C-alpha positions, 0 to 999 in steps of 0.5 A, a space after each residue: 533488510 527487505 530486499 529479499 522479503 518476498 522470497 518467503 512470502 508466496 501469498 504476498 507475491 500472489 496478491 501483488 501479481 493479481 494487483 499488477 494484472 488488474 491494473 494493467 488490464 484497466 490501463 488507467 495510469 501508473 502505479 504509486 508505491 506509497 511509503 515505498 521505503 527502500 524501493 523493493 516493492 516498487 522494483 518488484 512491480 516494475 519487474 511485473 510490467 508496471 509503470 511504477 514510482 515510489 513516494 516516501 516521507 523519509 529522505 533517507 529511504 528515498 536515498 536508499 531506493 534511488 541507490 538500489 534502483 537508479 532506473 526508477 523514480 522515487 520522490 519524497 512526499 506525504 501520502 496525506 497530501 500527494 503532489 499528484 493531479 486528480 485521477 492520475 494513477 491507475 494503482 496505489 500500493 500502500 504496503 504496511 505504510 499506513 500502520 504508523 498513521 494515527 487512526 483519526 487521520 486515516 480517513 483523510 489519507 484514504 480520501 486522498 488515495 481516492 482523489 489521485 486514483 483514476 476511475 477503475 483504479 486499484 488500491 492494494 493495502 497491506 497491514 498488521 491485522 487484529 480481531 478487535 474492531 478498534 485499532 490496537 497500538 504496538 511498538 514497531 521499533 521505528 515508531 508507534 504503529 497500529 493493528 487493524 481489523 480487516 473489517 474496520 479498515 474495509 469500512 473506512 475504505 468504503 466510506 472513502 468511496 472504494 469498493 471491495 475486490 479481495 482480502 487476504 489474512 494470513 498467520 505470521 511466519 515463525 520469524 515474524 512478529 506474532 501478528 497476522 498479516 493482511 491485505 485489502 484490494 479495493 477499487 475506485 468505481 468507474 463512475 464516482 
């Protein structure tokens, strides 16, 4: 279902390309695709020259990712409690994977992201956007999900110790839900 999703998403491809370039320039470690699903974005980052691996809570998604991309590493795990040492990653991609996290749990998840990123490492976060400063629930077919104001999520990321780098908010395509898509690119400071 997601294998060719990037073909019709030029803005997402551009942000992923910029993220990959920034992570490579920093040379601080591998990239973890958290909530990797079937591994299509893990594979895309690998094609862009990243040392990338995927982590997902769903054993079924990990099985699909391993089947589709046997040359890449995929592990089952929770983004709220990563089995990684402090500062182990040069980058984290969390593309529409925190949308199912209850709002009260999200600060702890961002603190965990900050813990495993090396100083100078980057986080690219993708999510459904809304204008309301409070997260808005919606039915995402799989599970309850949340839309966030980019400003509200950026505030939570700053509280976890990240600094802003870039943001993108785009209108939905005609075959998508009626929600805006958004991406926040943030960085863990060198001296943290």
